[in-house]
N, C-alpha and C positions, 0 to 999 in steps of 0.2 A: 511519411507516416506521422500520425499524431501521437502525442504523449498522453498516457493514460494514468489516472489516479488509481490507487488500489482500493479506495473507499467508495462504495456505491451500493445501491439497492434497486431491485427490479421485482415486479409482481405482474403475473399474467394469469388470466382465467380462460376456461373453455367450458361453456355450458351447452354445447351443441349436441349432447347425447344423453342417454339415460343416466349417466354418471357425470356430474359436474366436477371439473378438475381445476385446481389452483396451484401455482408454483411460486415460491418466493426465493430469491437469491440475494444473499447478503455477502458483501465483500469488505474486508478490513485489511489493515497493514500486516504483513508477515514477511520474513526473510525469504521464504520459498513459497511454492504453491502447495497449499494444504486444503484438501477438499473434504467436506463432511456432508453426507447425504442422509436425509431422514425421509424414508419412503414407506408408503403403505405396503402390506404384504403382496397385493396384486401387482405392484410395480417393482418389487424387489429385484427381479431378474434383469431389469433395465440398468442397474447401477453401472456395470462396465461400459455400456454405450454412452450413458450420461457423462461418466468420468472422461471418456475419450473426447466427447464433444466439447467439454469444458476446457480440457487441456489444450485443444487446438485454438481456443479463443482467448484464453487467459494464461499468462506466463508466471504471475507472482501474486501472492495475497492469500489470506485465509478466507475461503469461500464456503458458505453454508447453504445447502440446497434443501428446501422443505417442500414436499408435495402433500397436498390435501385433496381428498375426494369425498364426494357425498352422492348418495343415490337420490337424484332429484325427482325421480318418479316413483319413489317407494310407496307413497300413499295411493297411487293409481294402479299398481300392479296387483294381480291376483296372488293370494296366499296359497302355497302348496305345502302340504305336510309330507315330510319324509317318513314314510311308514316304517321303513327298515330301521331308521334312526330311532323312531318312537318305540319300536319293539325292544331295541337294545336298552333304551332308557327304562322301559317297564321292567325288564328282567333285572336291571341293576337295582331298581326300587324294591323289587320282591326280595332280592338278596339282603338288602338293608333291613327290610321288615322282619325277615326271619332271624336276623342277628340282633336287632333291637326291637323288642315287641311294642314298645311305646312310641316308636318313631312316627312323626306326623307326616302323612302323605302330602305331596305337593298339590296345589290347585292346578286346574287346567291351564290358566294363564301362565303359571310358573313353568309348566311343562313346555308350553309353546315358546317361552323365552329362552329355553335351553339351546345352546349353540348347535346348529345342524338340524333341529327339528323342523323349523320353518324354512322353506326355500323360496326365494324371490327370483324372478326372471332377471338374469344378470347380462350385462353387455358382453359381447364377445371379447375374450381376453386380448386377441391380436389387434382388434379395433381400438381397444382401450390403450394398449401400448403404443400404437401408431399415433393416437391423439396426444399421448403424454410426451412423446419425442418431439412432435411438432410444437407443442406448447413450450417445451424446454428451449427449443431453438429460438422461438420468439422472445422468451425471457432473457436468453443469452444476448440477443441483439440489443434489447433494452439496457441490459447491464453494461455492455460495451459502449453504448451511446452515453450513458450516465458517467462512466469512467472517463470517456474522452472529453466530455464537457468540463468535468472537474479538473482533469489534467491540463486542459487549455488555460484554465484560470491559474493553476499553480505555475505553469510555464511562464505566464505573463508576470506573475509576482517575482519569480526567480530572475527573469530577464531585467526587470526593473531594478532589483537589488544589484545585479551584476553590472549594470550601467553605473550604479553608484560606486561600486568597487573600482571600475575603470577610471572614474573621475578622481577618486582619492589617489590612485596610483599615479595618475598624470600630475596631480598637485605635488605629490612627494618628489617625483622626478624633477619637476620644475624648481623646487626649493633647494635641491641638493647642492648645486654650484655655489649659491649664496651662503648656505650653511657651512660648507667647507671653507669658503673664504673667510667667514666670520670666525670660525674656529682657528684658522691659521693666524689671523690678526690677533686673536686673543692670546695665542701661544707666544707670538713675538712680543706682545706687550708684557706678559708675565716674565719672560726671560730677560727683557730689558730692565725690569725693575730689580732683579737680583744679580744680574751680571753686567758689569760695565762694558766689557769687550765681548761681544757675542761672536762665537765661531759660526760663520755662515755655513760652512760645510755641515757642522753638527746640527745647525738649525734646519737645514734642508732635509737631513736624514730624519729628524723628528717629525717634520711636516709630512714627509712621505709615509712614515709609519702611521701617523695619525690619519692620513687620507685612506690608507689601506684598511685600517681598523674600522673606519667609519663608512667605507664605501659600500653602498647598498645597491649598486647598479645591477649586480647579478640577481639579487632578490627581486628588484623591480622588473627585470627582464623575465624572470620565471613567473612572476605574478601576471605579466602581460600574456605570456604563453598559455598559462592556465585559463585566463579569461577567454582567449580565443578558442580554446578547446571546449569550454563550457558552451560557448555560443554555437560551435559546430555540432555538439551533441544535441542541444535544444533544437537546432534547425533540422537535423536528421530525424529526430523523433524515435518512436518505437520504445521498447523496454530499455530504459536508460538510467533507472534509479541508482543501481549499484555503481555505475561509472561516474555519475555525478557526485555520489557520496564520497568516492575516492578523491575526486578533484577538489571537493570541499576540504578534505584533510590536507591536501597539498597546499591549497590557498592559505589555510590557517597556519601551516608550518612556516611559510614565507612571511606571513604577517607577524608571527612571533619573532622571527629573526630580525625583521625590520625594527621591531620594538627594542630588541636587545642592543642594536647598534645605534639607537637614537642619539642624535647630537643636540636636539632642541625639543622644547615642549611641543612645537608644531608637528614634528615627526612622530612623537609619542601619541599625539591626538589622532594623527593619520592611522597609525597602527591600531589604536583602539577602535576607531570607526570601521576599519577593515574587518576586524574580528566580529564586531556587532553585525555587520552586513552578511558576513560569511555564515554566522550562526543562524541568522534569520533564513538564509537560503537552505542551510542544512536541515532545519526543522521541517521545511516544506518538502524537501527532497525525500524525506522518510516516507512520504505518502505516495511517491511515484512508483509505478510498476517497473 
């Protein structure tokens, strides 16, 4: 399965009938799936079906769906006057005229502009709904493709930074024996300066305590395990943003511990570099589904 971004846009149109349809779908980051539908009255009843279709294709993100329609043949269709509606409007105007003697009567064009007076031949509602559903499926497909393309780019960026993390961890692991040896020699030298007769047993105890305090083998092992898990999740694909975000927290925790146990400037630099790379990954992971 591919990894999808939550940020995408899709637009599809259908002009194959008396009514031209257009749909736009915008998707941005969100902790959960949040759907907003803006539909014309003629398509309002389709919202449950549209929502179900969306939820089967998208698992996370704030998604806004906007349908537009326009009567593309309005100028070529005959105009039909709704006589019953016209009578109702005439009775209402007569009532107003009796109540307000100086009321100005509307013009013929104003009467024709009143809602419901003029009727135009409309497309069958079921046909219109069928076209709208098909158009929405096409737009959903375009949205998924856009999210997949963006997700592939983000996954490549994360994998690149993850390789950098693995390199830094390997460097830190390779430096540890030498750093511990240097620290032990430094301790022996300082003790020799202040004590003429050094108790070897006490010295060995101090060296053991120093090694235990400075030992970051467990942290490096956990960093390696987290790196492998991130690689596994990226390879598996699918909705993985939350899982990767949790792994970034764990990586950052081990990097902080590594920094607190630092014996040398090189280890501190390694810890800082780790945190920079982890933060760069975390920022991009916020965009993943």
